[in-house]
N, C-alpha and C positions, 0 to 999 in steps of 0.2 A: 437552827442556824449554826450553832456552835459545832455540831458534828461536821457539817459541810466545810466549815473553816479549817478543820484539821486535816482533811483529805489532801488538798494540794500541798500542804507542808510535809505530809508523810511521803507523798510521791516525789517531791523535790529532794527530801533527805535520801530516798532510795536511789534516785538517779545520781546524787552526788557521791554516795558510797560506791556505786558501780563504776563511776569514773575514777575514783581514787584507788580502785583495785589494779589499774593499769600503771605499772611503775614508769617513772620518767627519769630515774637517776640510776646509773649502772656502774659497777666495777666491770672489768673485763670478764671475769668469770660469770658474773650475774648476767651479762649481756649474751654470753655464749649459751647459758642455761636457758634464757628466755627465748633466744632465737630457735633452739632445738625443739621448743614447743610450739612457737608461733610463726616462724618463718614459712613462707608460702610453699617453698619446695619441701620443707620438712613435713608440713601438714599433708601434702599429697604423697610423700613417701610412706607415711603411716597408713593412708588409704590404700595405697598399692599393696602393702603387707596384708592388710585385712582382706583385700580382694583376692590375693593369692591363696590365702587360707580357705576362703569360700570356694575358690576354684578347685582346690584339692579335694574338699568334700563333695563338690559336684562330680568329680571324676570317680570318687569312691562310690557314690550313690548309684552310678550306672550299673554296678555289679550286685547291688542289693535288690531285695524283692520289690517289684513294681506292681501296683494295682491300678487298673483302669476300669472305668464303668462306661456302659453304653446304653442309652435309652432311645428307643425309636418308636414313631407312630406313623402309620400309613393309612390313607383314605384313598381308595381307588375310585377316582371320580367316574371313570369309565372303565368297568371291569373288562379284562380280556376274555374272549370267548373262544372255546375250542370245539371242534366237531369230531364226532366219532361215529362209526357205522351204526345205523339204526337197528340193525338185526341183533345188536347186543341187548337191546331192550325189547326184542320181539317184533320189531318193525320189519318193513320190506327190505330185502337185500338190495344193495346199490343206492340206498338212501342214507342220509346222515342226520344226526340230532345235535343241536347246539347245546353245549354244556359249559357252565361257569364252575371252575374247580375251587375257587377261594371265596372267602367272605369279603364284603365290601371294605371292612376296616380291620386293622390288626395293630397290636402293640406288643413291645418286647423290651426286656431289661436284662443286661448281661454284665457280670463282673468277671475280670480276668486277672489272674495272678501269674506273672512271669518271673523267672529266675534264671540268671546266667549261671551255668554250672562250670564251664571252663572256656576261657578265651585267653590265649597268650598276649594278645594286644591289650587286654584289660589289665593284666598283671603289670605289664611294662608301663601302662598309662598311670597306674597308681604310684609306681616308683618315680616316674617323671613328675608327677604332681608334688611329691615331696621334694624333689630336687628343685622344682620351681619356687617353692616356698623358701628353701635355703638360699636360692639365688636372689629372691626379693629382699630377704633379710640382709644379705651382703650388699645389695644395692642401696638399702636404706642406711646401712653403716657407712658406706662410701659417701652417700648424700649428706649424712651428718658431719662427716669429716670436712666436706667441702663447705658446709654451712659454717662450721667452726672457723675454718680458714678465712672465709669471707668476712665473718664478724671481726676477727682479729685484725685483718687488713683495714677494714673500715673504721674500727676503733683507733687504730694507729693514724690513719689519715685525718681523722677529726682532730686528734691531739696535735698532729703536725700543722694543721691549718690554724689552729688556735695559737700555737706557739709562734708561727710565722707572723701572724697579725701582731701579736704582743711585741716581738722583736723589731718588726718594721715600724711600729708606732714609736718605740723607743728611739730607733735610728732617726726617724723623721723629726722627732722632738729635738735631738741633738743637732741635726743639720739646720733646722730652723733657727736654733740659737746661734750657730756659727754664721749663718747668712746675716742674721740681724746685727751681730757684733761687727762683722766684715763691712756691712753697709755703713755703720757709724764710723768705722775707721776710714772708709773711703771718703766719707764726707769731710773728714779732717785732712784728707790728702796724704795719709800715712801708708797707703797701699795702692796697688794697681787694680783696675777694673777687671782685669783677667782673673784675679783671684776670686772676686765675687761671682764671675761667670762660671768658673769651675765648680764652685759650691752649688750654684743653681742647677747646673746639669745633673750633679748627683742627687739633689733634692727632687728634681723632676722624675728621675728614674725611680727613686724610692716611693714617691707618690703614686706612680703607675703600678709598681709591684704591691703596694699596700691595697690599692683598690681591687686588684686581681685576687689578692689573699682573702679579702673580705668576702668577695663573691664565692671563692672556693670553700671558705669556712661554712657558708650557708649550704652549698651543694653537697659537700661531704657529710654534713649532718643529716640532710635529707636522705642521702644514700644509705647512711647508717640505720636510720629509722626504717627504711624500706627493707633492708636485710633482716632486721629484727622482727618485721611483720607489724610495725606501728604505722599510723598515718604519717606521712612525710612532714607534715607541719607540726608534729609533736615537739614541744620545747624540751628536748632530751638534754640531760646533764651527765657529763662523764666525770666520775668521781676520782679518777686517777690522773696523775700528770705524766708527761712523757719520760722525764728523767727517772722517777721511781719505777714506772713500769718497765723501762729498759734494764735497769739494774736487777729487777726480779726475773727477767727473761734470760739473764746470763747464767747458764747451768752447764758447767764443764763435765759433770757427771753424765749428762745426756749423751755427750760424744763418746762415752765408753760403753753405752748400752749396746749389747749385741743385737745384731739384725736377724729376726726370725721370719723366714719367708711365709710360713703358715699363718702368721699374725697380720700379714699385709693384706689389705682388702682387695687389691688388684689380683693378687695371687689367688685369693679365695674365689673371686669371680672366674678366673681362668680355670680353676678346678671345677667349678660349676659347669663351665662350658664343656670340659672333657667328659664329665658325668653324663651331660645331656647327649653328647655325640655317642657314648657308649650305649645309652638307652635307645637312641635312634637305630643303632645297629641291631640291638636285641629285638626292637619292634619289627624291622624289616625281616629278621629271621622268623619271627613269630607268625608272620602272615602265611607261612607254609604249614602251620599246625591247624588241625581241625578245631572248630568251636562247638560247644554243646550248650543248649539251653532247654529249659522245660517250662511247661505252662499248665494251668488248670483254670477252667472257667465254670461258672454256674449262671444259668439264665432261666427266664421264664417268659412264655409268650401267651397271648390271648387273641381270639378272633371273634368277630361279631359283625353283623350287618348294620347295627346301630352302635352309637357311642355309649357302651355300658361298662367300660373298663374300670370305673370306680364303684360300680354296684357290688354289693356283697355276694350276690349269687353268681357273678361272672366267673367262669371257669378258666383257670390258668394252667398251662402246661410246662412242667420244669424240664430242664435239660442240663447236662454237665459233661465236660470233656477234659481228659487228662492226656497230655502228650509230651513227647521229647523230640527235639530237632537237633540234628547234627549236620554242620556244613563242613565238607571236606574239600579243600583245594586240590585240584588234580593237575591241571596244566594251564599256564598263564602265558605261554609263548615267550618264556624267559624273562617276563616282566618283573617277577619277584627277584630273580637272580640279579638283574640290573639294578634294582632298588637296593639290594643288599651290598652290592659292590660300591655303589655311590655312598652308602652310609659308612662303609669301611674307609673310603677315601677321605670323607669328612672327619672321621676320627683320627686318621693319621695327620691330617692338617692341624687339628686341635692339639695333638701331642707336640708337633713342631712349634706351634704358637706357645705352648707351655714352656718349652725349652728357651724360647726367645724372651718370654716374660721373665723367667728366672734370671737371666743375664741382664736384662734391662733394669730390673728392680735392684739387683746388686749394684749396678752402676748408679742408679738413682740415689741409693743410700749413701754411697761414697761422695757423690756430688753434693748431697744435701749437708753432709758433715763438713765438707770443704767450704761450702757457702756460708754455713753458720760460723765456722771458725774465722773465715775471712771477715764476716760481718762484725764479729766481736773485736777483732784486731783493727778494723777501720773505725770502729766506734771509739776505741782507746786513742788511735792516732788523731782522729778529728778532734777529740776532746783536748788533747794536748795542743793541737794546731790552733784551736780556738783561743786558748789561754795565750799562746804566743801572738796571735793576731790582735787580740784585745790590748796586750802590752804594747805592741808596735803602734797601734792606733792612738793609744793614750800618750805615748811619747811624742808622736808627730803632732797631736793636738796641743800639747804643751809648747813645743817648738813653734807651731804656727801662731799660737797666742803671743809668744815672745818675739815673733817676727824673724825667727831663724829659718823656719821651713816655709816653702811656698804652698799655695793651695793645691797645686798639682801633686806635690809629695803627700799632702794630707788626703787628697782624694784617692790616690793610689793605696794608701794604708786603709782608708775607709772601705774601699772596694774589696780589698783582700779580707777585711774583717767580715763584710756582708757575705762574701763567698764562703768563708769558714763557718759562719753561723748556719747557713743553709746546708752545708756538707755535714755539720754536726747533727742538725735535726733529722736529716735523711738517714744518717748512720744509725740513729736510735730506732727509727722505723724499720730499717733493714734487719737489725738484731731481732726485733719482735717477729717480723714476718719469716725470717729464715729459721727461727726456732720452730714456728708453727709448721713450716715445711718439713723439717726433719721429724717432728712429731707425727705428721701425717704419714710419712713413709714407714715409721716404726709402729704406727697405730698405737701410739702411747697416750692413753686416755687418763 
């Protein structure tokens, strides 16, 4: 009984350990690293790369020796009968004898080795398979960059939602205090009802925004989990706060990083496209070349009127053939010529696309630098504006408490403060996202 008692405990411990292996607390870099391994798109990108490597070998293998076997058994339920002149057997001229030329049953086994000796399309096919692997690797690289970008945006959105809830809760608390104090003052007849109504309008607006922010906080966290490859209900914790993360993302040296076209993943993919079009042109030309292949086989056959093929005294007759086959294209009614011309046109189009891509990527880099610089400037400006808005709101709050300022003036200062708070939060997220955008263009890992 004691042994059986330990079994469920051990199983429970093992399940607990398995659950603990999945992290639920992340820094931004840890989140990116985890997503590159567990994001659904990243997982399939890895599979695509493995599939491309297998496809490459599949193409190579078509030009390597191939061995095939064939085993057959025939039982002639009704044997064919032939007739020949009877005089061949000493019979009367003009008469015929019925003859069966084969045995009732037969069996044979053959093994054939084939080898491609020369085929222009095979050579091009092997080159194309390598290019396809390169293309798949570059596609995976682009996919990883997109996953990283999505994680950074999702991480920033979660922090933004959390900060928004905290700020709105603080604003709500301050407003509720103002409403309470104004109600007491109104009861004593020392203020007008309009002042209370103005504060209630602001409080109602803040309550609505807070409810929406709480919903967004839950949704953004679920989206973050989905991007990481976690169940959406996972209680994930983000270890960094928005202020610290923003300061870390300000890197003026990044703006001085030179742009290398060959390092950009979109340029790599366009290079792959041009290589593919060049190989398609070579393939079209190779169809005018002859192909050469050879084969050798070995077989054995047995014949009997009874099923005696597994008997030791059954006689088997061996055979073997060696051969070479050459296929020479002669005339295709200009089909091959048209195919070659179309391949050349496709290559010219790809070259034009390459030129366009070079210009677009250069412009994309300049725009990404400009947007990142603007995001940093807007962050500094919104930070200063927030400090001013807080000071203005504080002064108006004091004036309102002393009866110098009206509730309308206080509400205007509060609205300005709330707007500055949201602009400040959004400016921090913009810095994080724009840096990621610039790193994506530079492919700066």
